[in-house]
Every structure is written in C-alpha cells, then in structure tokens.
BAPA-645440 format. One line per field, with one value per atom (N, C-alpha, C): residue number from 0; atom name; x, z, y; chain; residue in three letters. Coordinates in nm, 4 decimals, decimal comma, always signed. Each point is the difference from the previous one (the first is absolute). Example, Ala and Ser with C-alpha at 12.3 -4.5 7.8 and 13.67 -1.06 7.14 Angstrom:
REM BAPA-645440
fidren = 0 0 0 1 1 1
lopa = N CA C N CA C
u = +1,3190 -0,0890 +0,0900 -0,0350 +0,0820 -0,0770
w = +0,7800 +0,0000 +0,0000 -0,0720 +0,0060 +0,0730
v = -0,5690 +0,1190 +0,1200 +0,1050 +0,1190 +0,1090
vexro = A A A A A A
drennu = ALA ALA ALA SER SER SER
This chain:
REM BAPA-645440
fidren = 0 0 0 1 1 1 2 2 2 3 3 3 4 4 4 5 5 5 6 6 6 7 7 7 8 8 8 9 9 9 10 10 10 11 11 11 12 12 12 13 13 13 14 14 14 15 15 15 16 16 16 17 17 17 18 18 18 19 19 19 20 20 20 21 21 21 22 22 22 23 23 23 24 24 24 25 25 25 26 26 26 27 27 27 28 28 28 29 29 29 30 30 30 31 31 31 32 32 32 33 33 33 34 34 34 35 35 35 36 36 36 37 37 37 38 38 38 39 39 39 40 40 40 41 41 41 42 42 42 43 43 43 44 44 44 45 45 45 46 46 46 47 47 47 48 48 48 49 49 49 50 50 50 51 51 51 52 52 52 53 53 53 54 54 54 55 55 55 56 56 56 57 57 57 58 58 58 59 59 59 60 60 60 61 61 61 62 62 62 63 63 63 64 64 64 65 65 65 66 66 66 67 67 67 68 68 68 69 69 69 70 70 70 71 71 71 72 72 72 73 73 73 74 74 74 75 75 75 76 76 76 77 77 77 78 78 78 79 79 79 80 80 80 81 81 81 82 82 82 83 83 83 84 84 84 85 85 85 86 86 86 87 87 87 88 88 88 89 89 89 90 90 90 91 91 91 92 92 92 93 93 93 94 94 94 95 95 95 96 96 96 97 97 97 98 98 98 99 99 99 100 100 100 101 101 101 102 102 102 103 103 103 104 104 104 105 105 105 106 106 106 107 107 107 108 108 108 109 109 109 110 110 110 111 111 111 112 112 112 113 113 113 114 114 114 115 115 115 116 116 116 117 117 117 118 118 118 119 119 119 120 120 120 121 121 121 122 122 122 123 123 123 124 124 124 125 125 125 126 126 126 127 127 127 128 128 128 129 129 129 130 130 130 131 131 131 132 132 132 133 133 133 134 134 134 135 135 135 136 136 136 137 137 137 138 138 138 139 139 139 140 140 140 141 141 141 142 142 142 143 143 143 144 144 144 145 145 145 146 146 146 147 147 147 148 148 148 149 149 149 150 150 150 151 151 151 152 152 152 153 153 153 154 154 154 155 155 155 156 156 156 157 157 157 158 158 158 159 159 159 160 160 160 161 161 161 162 162 162 163 163 163 164 164 164 165 165 165 166 166 166 167 167 167 168 168 168 169 169 169 170 170 170 171 171 171 172 172 172 173 173 173 174 174 174 175 175 175 176 176 176 177 177 177 178 178 178 179 179 179 180 180 180 181 181 181 182 182 182 183 183 183
lopa = N CA C N CA C N CA C N CA C N CA C N CA C N CA C N CA C N CA C N CA C N CA C N CA C N CA C N CA C N CA C N CA C N CA C N CA C N CA C N CA C N CA C N CA C N CA C N CA C N CA C N CA C N CA C N CA C N CA C N CA C N CA C N CA C N CA C N CA C N CA C N CA C N CA C N CA C N CA C N CA C N CA C N CA C N CA C N CA C N CA C N CA C N CA C N CA C N CA C N CA C N CA C N CA C N CA C N CA C N CA C N CA C N CA C N CA C N CA C N CA C N CA C N CA C N CA C N CA C N CA C N CA C N CA C N CA C N CA C N CA C N CA C N CA C N CA C N CA C N CA C N CA C N CA C N CA C N CA C N CA C N CA C N CA C N CA C N CA C N CA C N CA C N CA C N CA C N CA C N CA C N CA C N CA C N CA C N CA C N CA C N CA C N CA C N CA C N CA C N CA C N CA C N CA C N CA C N CA C N CA C N CA C N CA C N CA C N CA C N CA C N CA C N CA C N CA C N CA C N CA C N CA C N CA C N CA C N CA C N CA C N CA C N CA C N CA C N CA C N CA C N CA C N CA C N CA C N CA C N CA C N CA C N CA C N CA C N CA C N CA C N CA C N CA C N CA C N CA C N CA C N CA C N CA C N CA C N CA C N CA C N CA C N CA C N CA C N CA C N CA C N CA C N CA C N CA C N CA C N CA C N CA C N CA C N CA C N CA C N CA C N CA C N CA C N CA C N CA C N CA C N CA C N CA C N CA C N CA C N CA C N CA C N CA C N CA C N CA C N CA C N CA C N CA C N CA C N CA C N CA C N CA C N CA C N CA C N CA C
u = +3,6130 -0,1302 -0,1116 -0,0723 -0,1074 -0,1183 -0,0808 -0,1291 -0,0560 +0,0184 -0,0790 +0,0603 +0,1273 +0,0534 -0,0044 -0,0198 -0,0398 -0,1267 -0,1008 -0,1584 -0,0016 +0,0950 +0,0080 +0,0457 +0,0524 +0,0770 -0,1049 -0,0649 -0,1896 -0,0204 -0,0692 -0,0783 +0,0469 +0,1447 +0,0864 -0,0435 -0,0020 -0,0238 -0,1677 -0,0746 -0,1307 -0,0114 +0,0504 -0,0601 +0,0450 +0,1414 +0,0356 -0,1462 -0,0572 -0,1005 -0,1054 -0,0402 -0,0943 -0,0083 +0,1562 -0,0354 -0,0310 +0,1092 -0,0433 -0,1087 -0,0275 -0,1679 -0,0873 +0,0001 -0,0845 -0,1365 -0,0141 -0,1625 +0,0065 +0,1100 -0,0253 +0,0743 +0,0662 +0,1224 -0,0891 -0,0998 +0,0442 -0,0009 -0,0383 +0,0083 +0,1619 +0,0933 +0,1469 +0,0778 -0,0781 +0,0877 -0,0734 -0,1050 +0,0041 +0,0935 -0,0333 +0,1058 +0,1275 +0,0902 +0,1003 +0,0576 -0,0870 +0,1001 -0,0389 -0,1149 -0,0135 +0,1760 -0,0202 +0,1245 +0,1515 +0,0239 +0,1300 +0,0180 -0,1332 -0,0272 +0,0541 -0,0725 +0,0259 +0,0598 +0,1394 +0,1314 +0,0337 +0,0231 +0,0034 -0,0762 -0,1307 -0,0693 +0,0737 +0,1367 +0,0837 +0,0649 +0,0034 +0,0597 -0,0212 -0,0926 -0,0785 +0,0874 +0,0879 +0,0675 +0,1120 +0,0590 +0,1686 -0,0533 +0,0317 -0,0075 +0,0889 -0,0746 +0,0989 +0,0440 -0,0871 +0,0533 -0,1333 -0,1006 -0,1269 -0,1006 -0,0377 -0,0653 +0,0988 +0,0646 +0,0923 +0,0476 -0,0556 +0,0344 +0,0397 +0,1155 +0,0122 -0,0238 +0,0714 -0,0101 -0,1257 -0,0673 -0,1431 -0,1007 -0,0165 -0,0449 +0,0025 +0,1025 +0,0472 -0,0709 +0,0121 -0,0563 -0,1201 -0,0778 -0,1312 -0,1116 +0,0738 -0,0233 +0,0254 +0,0782 +0,0234 -0,1245 +0,0045 -0,1395 -0,1667 -0,0080 -0,0858 -0,0186 +0,0867 -0,0046 -0,0430 +0,0323 -0,0240 -0,1518 -0,0271 -0,1337 -0,0798 +0,0275 -0,0831 -0,0023 +0,0917 +0,0216 -0,1298 +0,0186 -0,1153 -0,1433 -0,0427 -0,0857 -0,0342 -0,0070 +0,0018 -0,1561 +0,0573 -0,1321 +0,0379 -0,0758 +0,0684 +0,1020 -0,0689 +0,0582 +0,1544 +0,0008 +0,1467 +0,1167 -0,1119 +0,1059 +0,0421 -0,0770 +0,0581 +0,0788 +0,0316 +0,0593 +0,1266 +0,0182 +0,1180 +0,0914 -0,0898 +0,0065 +0,0747 -0,1040 +0,0960 +0,1349 -0,0162 +0,1135 +0,1526 -0,0484 +0,1362 +0,0641 -0,1346 +0,0816 +0,0749 -0,0714 +0,0538 +0,1715 -0,0232 +0,1663 +0,0881 -0,0896 +0,1408 +0,0470 -0,1194 +0,0689 +0,1212 -0,0735 +0,1038 +0,1404 -0,0176 +0,1357 +0,0914 -0,1012 +0,0769 +0,0813 -0,0387 +0,0257 +0,1213 +0,0904 +0,1157 +0,0674 -0,0541 +0,0648 +0,0148 -0,0625 -0,0252 +0,1192 +0,0105 +0,0519 -0,0091 +0,0674 -0,0026 -0,1323 -0,0136 -0,1405 +0,0769 +0,1427 +0,0312 -0,0903 -0,0394 -0,0669 +0,0020 +0,1711 +0,0487 +0,1022 -0,1153 +0,0676 +0,0940 -0,0237 +0,1243 +0,1129 -0,0044 +0,1937 +0,0314 -0,0777 +0,0191 +0,0907 -0,0672 +0,0962 -0,0313 -0,1701 -0,0430 +0,0220 +0,0428 -0,0186 -0,0984 -0,1359 -0,1196 -0,1041 +0,0208 -0,0810 -0,1428 -0,0302 -0,1034 -0,0261 -0,0369 +0,0065 -0,0503 +0,1224 -0,0264 -0,0662 -0,1322 -0,0046 +0,0042 +0,0377 +0,0503 +0,1648 +0,0725 +0,1259 +0,0269 -0,0816 +0,0213 +0,1014 +0,0261 +0,0802 -0,0783 +0,0912 -0,0742 +0,1293 -0,0783 +0,0450 +0,0459 +0,0988 +0,0725 -0,0769 -0,0150 -0,0273 +0,0748 -0,0614 +0,0797 -0,0056 -0,1058 +0,0435 -0,0277 -0,0592 -0,0417 -0,0585 -0,1422 -0,0784 +0,0942 +0,1102 +0,0299 -0,0757 -0,1381 -0,0366 -0,1331 -0,1354 -0,1407 +0,0056 -0,1032 +0,0316 +0,1097 +0,0826 +0,1119 -0,0831 +0,0794 -0,0317 -0,0237 +0,0685 -0,0109 -0,0764 -0,0674 -0,1154 -0,1707 +0,0463 -0,1085 -0,0134 +0,0991 +0,0054 -0,0175 +0,0445 -0,0595 -0,1542 -0,0494 -0,1264 -0,1193 +0,0342 -0,0330 -0,0224 +0,1132 +0,0010 -0,0623 -0,0130 -0,1377 -0,0823 -0,0421 -0,1390 -0,0458 +0,0421 +0,0079 -0,1196 +0,0094 -0,0584 -0,1616 +0,0280 -0,1346 -0,0700 +0,0192 -0,0281 -0,0593 +0,0879 -0,0720 -0,0953 -0,0036 -0,1296 -0,0787 -0,0035 -0,1265 -0,0787 -0,1153 -0,0602 -0,0088 -0,1068 -0,1278 +0,1236 -0,0698 +0,0391 +0,1635 -0,0044 +0,1605 +0,0912 -0,0174 +0,0787 +0,0224 -0,1094 -0,0084 +0,1049 -0,0106 +0,0929 +0,1335 +0,0588 +0,0691 +0,0780 -0,0472 +0,0177 +0,0314 -0,0932 +0,0386 +0,1346 -0,0010 +0,1407 +0,1184 -0,0120 +0,0796 +0,0394 -0,0908 +0,0351 +0,0570 -0,0828 +0,0394 +0,1557 +0,0676 +0,1036 +0,0911 -0,0612 +0,0956 +0,0230 -0,1104 +0,0166 +0,1151 -0,0264 +0,1095 +0,1117 +0,0478 +0,1513 +0,0017 -0,0431 +0,0132 +0,0567 -0,0860 +0,0442 +0,0600 +0,0491 +0,0938 +0,0655 +0,0996 +0,1185 -0,0186 -0,1390 -0,0406 -0,0442 -0,0709 -0,0522 +0,0999 +0,1066 +0,0271 +0,0936 -0,0089 -0,0208 -0,1093 -0,1550 -0,1072 -0,0484 +0,0910 -0,0367 +0,0594 +0,1268 +0,0692 -0,0430 -0,0487 -0,0527 -0,1330 -0,1086 -0,1162 -0,0459 +0,0831 -0,0667 +0,0372 +0,1172 +0,1531 -0,0588
w = +25,7287 -0,1429 +0,0398 -0,1107 -0,0371 +0,1221 -0,0045 +0,0861 -0,1536 -0,0632 -0,1195 -0,0182 +0,0424 -0,0451 +0,1361 +0,0973 +0,0896 +0,0365 -0,0785 -0,0266 -0,0755 -0,0894 -0,1226 +0,0659 +0,0804 +0,0312 +0,1322 +0,0213 +0,0905 -0,0936 -0,1015 -0,1171 -0,0458 -0,0450 -0,0090 +0,0718 +0,1288 +0,1121 -0,0219 -0,0009 -0,0113 -0,1199 -0,0906 -0,1132 +0,0214 +0,0569 +0,0337 +0,0819 +0,0785 +0,1213 -0,0813 -0,0968 -0,1070 -0,0842 -0,0680 -0,0550 +0,0744 +0,1154 +0,0811 +0,0746 +0,0196 +0,1306 +0,0151 -0,1215 -0,0282 +0,0024 +0,1480 +0,0300 +0,0436 +0,0401 +0,0722 -0,0844 -0,1248 -0,0773 -0,0191 -0,0369 +0,0273 +0,1315 +0,1522 +0,1215 +0,0057 -0,0578 -0,0122 -0,0694 -0,1077 -0,0896 +0,0868 +0,0215 +0,1098 +0,0805 +0,1193 +0,0581 +0,0128 -0,0811 -0,0458 -0,0694 -0,1009 -0,0503 +0,1334 +0,0801 +0,1046 +0,0800 +0,0540 +0,0829 -0,0988 -0,0942 -0,0865 +0,0108 +0,0133 -0,0044 +0,1688 +0,0802 +0,1038 +0,1080 +0,0026 +0,0705 -0,0686 -0,1335 -0,0617 +0,0747 +0,1012 -0,0260 +0,1438 +0,0282 +0,0883 -0,0556 -0,0884 -0,0817 +0,0650 +0,0662 +0,0924 +0,1257 +0,0458 +0,1178 -0,0217 +0,0390 +0,0035 -0,0722 -0,1555 -0,0990 +0,0336 -0,0305 -0,0324 +0,1876 +0,0903 +0,1301 +0,1001 -0,0253 +0,0719 -0,0441 -0,1251 -0,0452 -0,0819 +0,0128 -0,0609 +0,1199 +0,0051 +0,0849 -0,0357 -0,0332 -0,1172 +0,1139 +0,1367 +0,0717 +0,0340 +0,0488 +0,0978 -0,1107 -0,1173 -0,1163 -0,0226 -0,0393 -0,0408 +0,0882 +0,1931 +0,0555 -0,0073 -0,0242 +0,0221 -0,0987 -0,1505 -0,1082 +0,0053 +0,0348 +0,0432 +0,0818 +0,0809 +0,0838 -0,0752 -0,0613 -0,0709 -0,0832 -0,0977 -0,1032 +0,0631 +0,1211 +0,0386 +0,0866 +0,0113 +0,0520 -0,1332 -0,0867 -0,1455 -0,0371 +0,0253 -0,0704 +0,0565 +0,1771 +0,0297 +0,0120 +0,0031 +0,0210 -0,1464 -0,1131 -0,1662 +0,0598 -0,0310 -0,0450 -0,0335 -0,0136 -0,0773 +0,0580 +0,2028 +0,0608 +0,0276 +0,0060 -0,0064 -0,0930 -0,1012 -0,1613 -0,0034 +0,0312 -0,0007 +0,0753 +0,1222 +0,0974 -0,0150 -0,0704 -0,0439 -0,0930 -0,1018 -0,1414 +0,0737 +0,0413 +0,0350 +0,1142 +0,0715 +0,0681 -0,0276 -0,1650 -0,0584 -0,0422 -0,0825 -0,0968 +0,0757 +0,1180 +0,0686 +0,0088 +0,0732 +0,0192 -0,1020 -0,0913 -0,1384 +0,0050 -0,0258 -0,0258 +0,1072 +0,1172 +0,1259 -0,0191 -0,0242 -0,0005 -0,1846 -0,1107 -0,0986 +0,0087 +0,0739 -0,0075 +0,0279 +0,0533 +0,0198 -0,1724 -0,0550 -0,1215 -0,0782 -0,0027 -0,0465 +0,0493 -0,0736 +0,0507 +0,0988 +0,0727 +0,1049 +0,0025 +0,1324 -0,0080 +0,0229 -0,0602 -0,0575 -0,1283 -0,0270 -0,0667 -0,1706 -0,0314 -0,0971 +0,0072 -0,0065 +0,0537 -0,0885 -0,1657 -0,0711 +0,0509 +0,0576 +0,0422 +0,1302 +0,0493 +0,0728 +0,1445 +0,0934 +0,0888 +0,0930 +0,0560 +0,1329 -0,0213 +0,1043 +0,0533 +0,1304 -0,0410 +0,0671 -0,1194 -0,0179 -0,0322 +0,0002 +0,1529 +0,0640 +0,1207 +0,1140 +0,1640 +0,0497 +0,0662 +0,0626 +0,1652 +0,0210 +0,1186 +0,1163 -0,0187 +0,0964 +0,0280 -0,1314 +0,0587 +0,0205 +0,0093 -0,0167 -0,0653 -0,1332 -0,0936 -0,1600 -0,0235 -0,2050 -0,0196 -0,0960 -0,1122 -0,1464 -0,0002 -0,1468 -0,0955 -0,0820 -0,1583 -0,0506 -0,1077 -0,0985 -0,0924 -0,0509 -0,1482 -0,0786 -0,0221 -0,0951 -0,1343 +0,0581 -0,0515 +0,0638 -0,1047 +0,0516 +0,1241 -0,0658 +0,0550 -0,0456 +0,0832 -0,0511 -0,1232 -0,1596 -0,0627 -0,1079 +0,0421 -0,1298 -0,0612 -0,1284 -0,1181 +0,0419 +0,0768 +0,0311 +0,1338 +0,0654 +0,0491 -0,0854 -0,0797 -0,1456 -0,0185 -0,0588 -0,0281 +0,0841 +0,1806 +0,0270 +0,0870 -0,0358 +0,0614 -0,1221 -0,1298 -0,1094 +0,0134 +0,0353 -0,0281 +0,0925 +0,1258 +0,1272 -0,0457 -0,0749 -0,0437 -0,0886 -0,0656 -0,1001 +0,0635 +0,1172 +0,0210 +0,0296 +0,0767 +0,0015 -0,1247 -0,1231 -0,1025 -0,0174 -0,0311 -0,0576 +0,0633 +0,1256 +0,0678 +0,0408 +0,0091 +0,0384 -0,1287 +0,0617 -0,1726 +0,0848 -0,0374 +0,0239 +0,0783 +0,0754 +0,0658 +0,1128 +0,0288 +0,0601 -0,1090 -0,1092 -0,1362 -0,0587 +0,0260 -0,0155 +0,1062 +0,0748 +0,1646 -0,0802 -0,0076 -0,0305 -0,1230 -0,0941 -0,1011 -0,0136 +0,0905 +0,0418 +0,0958 +0,0636 +0,1014 -0,0918 -0,1230 -0,0609 -0,0707 -0,0366 -0,0549 +0,0754 +0,1031 +0,1375 +0,0238 -0,0524 +0,0680 -0,1470 -0,1076 -0,1320 +0,0753 +0,0252 -0,0082 +0,1159 +0,1251 +0,0925 -0,0449 -0,0501 -0,0715 -0,1111 -0,0458 -0,1015 +0,0870 +0,1196 +0,0105 +0,1996 -0,0116 +0,1411 +0,0222 -0,0659 +0,0377 -0,0286 -0,0415 +0,0127 +0,1131 +0,0733 +0,1190 +0,1275 +0,0240 +0,0948 -0,0244 -0,1553 -0,0267 +0,0222 -0,0218 -0,0022 +0,1381 +0,0438 +0,2058 +0,0215 -0,0421 +0,0784 -0,0578 -0,1223 -0,0771 +0,1077 -0,0097 +0,0187 +0,1421 +0,0733 +0,1401 +0,1038 -0,0347 +0,1480 +0,0119
v = +14,3007 -0,0483 +0,0722 +0,0040 +0,0863 -0,1173 +0,0999 -0,0504 -0,0874 +0,0102 -0,0526 -0,1242 -0,0177 -0,1339 -0,0321 +0,0169 -0,0906 -0,0372 +0,0696 +0,0160 -0,1593 +0,0034 -0,0970 -0,1123 -0,0420 -0,0928 -0,0987 +0,1403 -0,0274 -0,1157 +0,0538 -0,0407 -0,1064 -0,0227 -0,1639 -0,0955 +0,0195 -0,0930 -0,0387 +0,1330 -0,0363 -0,1041 +0,0287 -0,0631 -0,1428 -0,0316 -0,1652 -0,0621 +0,1090 -0,0490 -0,0279 +0,0806 +0,0061 -0,1756 +0,0160 -0,1445 -0,1061 -0,0182 -0,0744 -0,0558 +0,0878 -0,0285 +0,1001 +0,0929 +0,1378 +0,0681 -0,1178 +0,0666 +0,0976 +0,0983 +0,1169 +0,0826 -0,0140 +0,0474 +0,1512 +0,0564 +0,1649 +0,0551 -0,0849 +0,0242 +0,0039 -0,1105 +0,0153 +0,0782 +0,0356 +0,1542 +0,1244 +0,0213 +0,1353 -0,0049 -0,0703 -0,0126 -0,0041 -0,0762 -0,0065 +0,1292 +0,0751 +0,1287 +0,0648 +0,0897 +0,0482 -0,0460 -0,1081 -0,0574 +0,0367 +0,0232 +0,0108 +0,1940 +0,0467 +0,1516 +0,0700 -0,1057 +0,0412 +0,0997 -0,0850 +0,0433 +0,1435 +0,0028 +0,1092 +0,1104 +0,0173 +0,1266 +0,0743 -0,0850 +0,1010 +0,1043 -0,0058 +0,1197 +0,1770 -0,0372 +0,1240 +0,0099 -0,1110 -0,0123 +0,0064 -0,1259 -0,0412 -0,0677 -0,0266 -0,1052 -0,1183 -0,1090 -0,1098 -0,0338 +0,1003 -0,0769 +0,0177 +0,0786 +0,0119 -0,1238 -0,0455 -0,0876 -0,1728 +0,0346 -0,0801 -0,0550 -0,1602 -0,0773 -0,1486 -0,0198 -0,1420 -0,1161 -0,0042 -0,0868 -0,0472 +0,1026 -0,0036 -0,0175 +0,0270 -0,0213 -0,1710 -0,0497 -0,1427 -0,0663 +0,0240 -0,1342 +0,0272 +0,1005 +0,0009 -0,0542 -0,0076 -0,0636 -0,1179 -0,0676 -0,1455 -0,0233 +0,0704 -0,0039 +0,0157 +0,0960 -0,0119 -0,0904 -0,0402 -0,0609 -0,1567 -0,0461 -0,1301 -0,0172 +0,1666 +0,0079 -0,0603 +0,0937 -0,0085 -0,1691 -0,0380 -0,1580 -0,0765 +0,0444 -0,0844 +0,0162 +0,1816 +0,0203 +0,0795 -0,0306 +0,0858 +0,1073 +0,0870 +0,0889 +0,1200 +0,0678 +0,1897 +0,0626 +0,0210 +0,0660 -0,0646 -0,1489 -0,0637 +0,0235 -0,0056 +0,0006 +0,1334 +0,1293 +0,0731 +0,0865 -0,0546 +0,0811 -0,1390 -0,0990 -0,1012 +0,0990 +0,0390 +0,0954 +0,1442 +0,0108 +0,1581 +0,0057 -0,1076 +0,0132 -0,0916 -0,1217 -0,0164 +0,1325 +0,1013 +0,0447 +0,1156 +0,0635 +0,1064 -0,0712 -0,1352 -0,0459 +0,0128 -0,0439 -0,0160 +0,1137 +0,1119 +0,1344 +0,0659 -0,0169 +0,0547 -0,0627 -0,1152 -0,1356 +0,0818 +0,0450 -0,0095 +0,1648 +0,0621 +0,1779 -0,0229 -0,0938 -0,0079 -0,0310 -0,0070 -0,1150 +0,1680 +0,0816 +0,1550 +0,0332 +0,1679 +0,0949 +0,0704 +0,0917 +0,0651 +0,0786 +0,1042 +0,0808 +0,1132 +0,0584 +0,1439 +0,0455 +0,1366 +0,0712 -0,0295 -0,0445 -0,0375 -0,1321 -0,1279 -0,1164 -0,0767 +0,0648 -0,0482 +0,0522 +0,0886 +0,0462 -0,1180 -0,1207 -0,0677 +0,0577 +0,1076 +0,0526 -0,0320 -0,0898 -0,0235 -0,1387 +0,0026 -0,1834 -0,0220 +0,0548 -0,0590 -0,0754 -0,1422 -0,0444 -0,0303 -0,0460 -0,0243 -0,0304 +0,0538 -0,0046 -0,1579 -0,0590 -0,0755 -0,0551 +0,0159 +0,0580 -0,0503 -0,1502 -0,0933 +0,0058 +0,0367 +0,0720 +0,1383 +0,0772 +0,1197 +0,0926 -0,0771 +0,0575 -0,0026 +0,1001 -0,0060 -0,1474 -0,0741 -0,0587 +0,1092 -0,0765 +0,0999 -0,0164 +0,0792 -0,0078 -0,1111 -0,0860 -0,0915 +0,0697 +0,0540 +0,0716 -0,0943 -0,1455 -0,1113 +0,1297 +0,0642 +0,1288 +0,1234 +0,0760 +0,0919 +0,0861 +0,0272 +0,1169 -0,0333 +0,0913 -0,0154 +0,0746 -0,0451 +0,0761 -0,0391 -0,0378 -0,0449 -0,1067 -0,0167 -0,0953 -0,1165 -0,0488 -0,1681 -0,0359 +0,0849 +0,0386 +0,0062 +0,0286 -0,0274 -0,1113 -0,0658 -0,1367 -0,1000 +0,0057 -0,0846 +0,0082 +0,1028 +0,0516 -0,0418 +0,0205 -0,0218 -0,1788 -0,0772 -0,1741 -0,0379 +0,0782 -0,0485 +0,0784 +0,0963 +0,0053 -0,1291 -0,0669 -0,0633 -0,1219 -0,0938 -0,0480 +0,0268 +0,1320 +0,0484 +0,0080 +0,0683 +0,0116 -0,0820 -0,1319 -0,1298 -0,0714 +0,0154 -0,0880 +0,0819 +0,0888 +0,1229 +0,0221 +0,0794 +0,0563 +0,1607 +0,0323 +0,0889 +0,1320 +0,0538 +0,1239 -0,0297 -0,1772 +0,0295 +0,0321 -0,0737 +0,0709 +0,1417 +0,0369 +0,1062 +0,0684 -0,0034 +0,0673 -0,0558 -0,1231 -0,0026 +0,1006 -0,0138 +0,0697 +0,1451 +0,0535 +0,1047 +0,0669 -0,1515 +0,0437 +0,0124 -0,1138 -0,0255 +0,1329 +0,1187 +0,1193 +0,1085 -0,0191 +0,0746 -0,0367 -0,1244 -0,0136 +0,0505 -0,0286 +0,0961 +0,1015 +0,0752 +0,1904 -0,0293 -0,0140 +0,0198 -0,0463 -0,0990 +0,0052 +0,0996 +0,0491 +0,1028 +0,1074 +0,0432 +0,1542 -0,0493 -0,1221 +0,0150 +0,0656 +0,0348 +0,0351 +0,1779 +0,0371 +0,1375 +0,0482 -0,1060 +0,0319 +0,1033 -0,0631 +0,0872 +0,1701 +0,0294 +0,0792 +0,0965 -0,0410 +0,0232 +0,0236 -0,0791 +0,0342 +0,0987 +0,0367 +0,1050 +0,1178 +0,0067 +0,1673 +0,0050 -0,1072 +0,0369 -0,0341 -0,0750 -0,0493 +0,0490 +0,0588 +0,1030 +0,1087
vexro = A A A A A A A A A A A A A A A A A A A A A A A A A A A A A A A A A A A A A A A A A A A A A A A A A A A A A A A A A A A A A A A A A A A A A A A A A A A A A A A A A A A A A A A A A A A A A A A A A A A A A A A A A A A A A A A A A A A A A A A A A A A A A A A A A A A A A A A A A A A A A A A A A A A A A A A A A A A A A A A A A A A A A A A A A A A A A A A A A A A A A A A A A A A A A A A A A A A A A A A A A A A A A A A A A A A A A A A A A A A A A A A A A A A A A A A A A A A A A A A A A A A A A A A A A A A A A A A A A A A A A A A A A A A A A A A A A A A A A A A A A A A A A A A A A A A A A A A A A A A A A A A A A A A A A A A A A A A A A A A A A A A A A A A A A A A A A A A A A A A A A A A A A A A A A A A A A A A A A A A A A A A A A A A A A A A A A A A A A A A A A A A A A A A A A A A A A A A A A A A A A A A A A A A A A A A A A A A A A A A A A A A A A A A A A A A A A A A A A A A A A A A A A A A A A A A A A A A A A A A A A A A A A A A A A A A A A A A A A A A A A A A A A A A A A A A A A A A A A A A A A A A A A A A A A A A A A A A A A A A A A A A A A A A A A A A A A A A A A A A A A A A A A A A A A A A A
drennu = MET MET MET MET MET MET ALA ALA ALA THR THR THR THR THR THR HIS HIS HIS ALA ALA ALA PHE PHE PHE VAL VAL VAL GLY GLY GLY LEU LEU LEU ALA ALA ALA LEU LEU LEU ALA ALA ALA SER SER SER ALA ALA ALA TYR TYR TYR ALA ALA ALA VAL VAL VAL LEU LEU LEU ALA ALA ALA GLY GLY GLY GLU GLU GLU TYR TYR TYR ALA ALA ALA THR THR THR VAL VAL VAL ALA ALA ALA ALA ALA ALA VAL VAL VAL ALA ALA ALA ALA ALA ALA LEU LEU LEU ALA ALA ALA GLY GLY GLY GLY GLY GLY ILE ILE ILE PHE PHE PHE PRO PRO PRO ASP ASP ASP LEU LEU LEU ASP ASP ASP LEU LEU LEU VAL VAL VAL ALA ALA ALA GLU GLU GLU HIS HIS HIS ARG ARG ARG LYS LYS LYS THR THR THR LEU LEU LEU HIS HIS HIS PHE PHE PHE PRO PRO PRO GLU GLU GLU TYR TYR TYR TYR TYR TYR ALA ALA ALA VAL VAL VAL LEU LEU LEU ALA ALA ALA VAL VAL VAL VAL VAL VAL ALA ALA ALA VAL VAL VAL ALA ALA ALA VAL VAL VAL ALA ALA ALA ALA ALA ALA VAL VAL VAL ALA ALA ALA VAL VAL VAL GLY GLY GLY PRO PRO PRO ALA ALA ALA THR THR THR VAL VAL VAL ALA ALA ALA ALA ALA ALA ALA ALA ALA ALA ALA ALA PHE PHE PHE LEU LEU LEU VAL VAL VAL SER SER SER ALA ALA ALA ALA ALA ALA VAL VAL VAL HIS HIS HIS ALA ALA ALA ALA ALA ALA SER SER SER ASP ASP ASP ALA ALA ALA LEU LEU LEU GLY GLY GLY GLY GLY GLY GLY GLY GLY LEU LEU LEU GLU GLU GLU ALA ALA ALA ARG ARG ARG PRO PRO PRO TRP TRP TRP LEU LEU LEU ALA ALA ALA GLU GLU GLU SER SER SER ASP ASP ASP ARG ARG ARG GLY GLY GLY VAL VAL VAL PHE PHE PHE LEU LEU LEU HIS HIS HIS THR THR THR GLN GLN GLN GLY GLY GLY ARG ARG ARG TRP TRP TRP ALA ALA ALA ARG ARG ARG PRO PRO PRO ARG ARG ARG ARG ARG ARG LEU LEU LEU VAL VAL VAL ARG ARG ARG TYR TYR TYR ASP ASP ASP GLY GLY GLY ALA ALA ALA PRO PRO PRO GLU GLU GLU ASP ASP ASP LEU LEU LEU VAL VAL VAL VAL VAL VAL GLY GLY GLY VAL VAL VAL ALA ALA ALA PHE PHE PHE ALA ALA ALA LEU LEU LEU PRO PRO PRO GLY GLY GLY LEU LEU LEU VAL VAL VAL VAL VAL VAL PHE PHE PHE ASP ASP ASP GLY GLY GLY TRP TRP TRP ILE ILE ILE ARG ARG ARG ARG ARG ARG VAL VAL VAL ALA ALA ALA LEU LEU LEU ALA ALA ALA GLY GLY GLY VAL VAL VAL ALA ALA ALA VAL VAL VAL SER SER SER VAL VAL VAL VAL VAL VAL TYR TYR TYR VAL VAL VAL LEU LEU LEU VAL VAL VAL ARG ARG ARG LYS LYS LYS ARG ARG ARG LEU LEU LEU PRO PRO PRO VAL VAL VAL LEU LEU LEU GLU GLU GLU GLU GLU GLU ARG ARG ARG TYR TYR TYR LEU LEU LEU GLN GLN GLN
C-alpha cells in the first residue's frame, strides 16, 4: 500500500483517540502520521524488512498504550500513537502486493519479513499493489475521519496526502519505465 494510505490509517486511529479522550489529539495525530510512514523509510535499504517489524512493533505498541493509559502525557501518547501506527503499517503490508517493480504482475512471494520466524510472509494482494485504484479507495476512506475530526494544518496535510495519492495512482504503472529509462 501507499505510504499515504498507511499514514491515513494512523490518522484514523488518532481521530478515534481525539473523539474519545482528545487532550493530546494533535500530538497523537502527528505521531500516528509519522508512525504510519516510518517503516517505509527502508525503501533505501531492504524494503519491508529493514524497518518493518510487525511482531516487535505490536509488542511495543501494547506496552506503550498501557503506559499511556496509566501516565497520560504528550510523550506517552505520542509513543503509543507512533508505535500502534507503525505496527499496523508493518502488519498490513502483507495484505498488499509483492515487492517487484511491477507488482500488478503478482510475481513476488515477499509481502513483509517476519523477523521472529526468519521468513517472508507472502503477499495476500487484497490491495493488488501500492498505487492500485483500490489503494486510493482504502486511503481516502481512512483519511475521512481525520478530515472530519481535525481542522487547521492537520486537515491541510491530510488533503495534501489525498492529492499526492491521486497523482501517484495516475502515474504508478509508468514509474518502472521511467526508472529504467532515467535511473539506470
């Protein structure tokens, strides 16, 4: 899935927090957006392995949420939001396509690396590939709670993310050709 889709999932989670206990809603939103994007920073290394830790993020997220529930504050809420969002991102990458340059061909059996098992989880392809039309639908659906709950610059960031997502979906299938032509 697109990095923006993952960020929007985090923002939706932060939106739920904002509605239920919103004292640190802005902190939660920023941390959740960052946590949703963070695992994809491994694009420059071994993607979906270097910074994707579905099992470890999940354990850390449970601990962080427990700590934030007992000691509510900006740092604990931020840590919980970041880690929950990163955990959901890392785990949900197995629901998408594989790692190949042209994932719509469905030739890869690598979804996300499971560090505790030392193996790759296969891609489930519920979202066929990052930038597929259904990826945009999922992303916009998860952006909606943030667009409703937040205003100001967080809403503008979400709207900008939707615009970036639309452009990416429109050009996604052309990217491998451009990469071959100009970067190799």
